[in-house]
Each structure stands twice: as C-alpha cells, then as structure tokens.
C-alpha angles and dihedrals in degrees: 000000000000095000092050092054092050091049090052090052090047090051091050091050094046092049091046093051092048094050102037133054118218104231100209125041112238094029108125141150120201119199115200114192119212129180113224125212092242091060096258124121124230123206110199108204119208127184131010125344098210142121117347092358089072089061091048092053092050092048093047092051092048092051092048091052093047095047103035108019089200122131114280125210125192115209107205098179093112099042106116097185141003123191122216092274090050093051091047090051091053090050091049093048091050090052087054090057100263111138119229111201141169095031113202114246090250095053092044091053092046093051091049092049092049091045091227116184092228113119109236115218121195 
C-alpha cells in the first residue's frame, strides 16, 4: 500500500519535528522514497546529513525494514555534507545490509581521505 507507507513516513517526520529542534537554520535532509521495478525501495537523500537528521534517517530505515522487509537502497548523489555522526550512520546502515549508492563527489572524497572501510558504490 503505497499511500500507507508515505503516511507512515509523514508521521515519523511530523513526530520528529515536534520533538526535536533543528539547531541551525537552513539545515535540512529530504528523503524521497521511490519504488523500484525489482521490488526494492530507493531513498534519495537530498541536503545535509547532520545533527538530528541523522537520527531521522536511522529511524526511517528501521521502520522500512520492519514493515516491508524489502531491500533498501540509499542514493547519496544529492547529499552535500555529512558530519561524523552522519558518516557513522551510513557505515552502520551498510553493515545492516542497506546499500549506499551514487555517492556525491564530496562524500566520496571525504571517505577516501578518512580511509573508511566502507565500500563506495557509484
């Protein structure tokens, strides 16, 4: 039920915004959900993966996995910045079997400079 899944994500976001203050104005992460033909779901992330938005991403991925159980792919091509917590969250999600693809040039360069063990997929 596509509408039901979107309403769950909307509820998560509404609850998150009520319970958490965004520390810096202009800091935002947008998560666009797309169904793929192979049955997997792709979340295209846009913006900055920082602060409270890291927690939101983790919570959204956990709920997807509990409710759907279908493969989840994170498209990072439009992520302009990720703080240390954000990068650690991506590493954690990959260890849980969530694919991170299309790394933005900034994130790719950052991972290479930090010598992270995360495998970067284009």
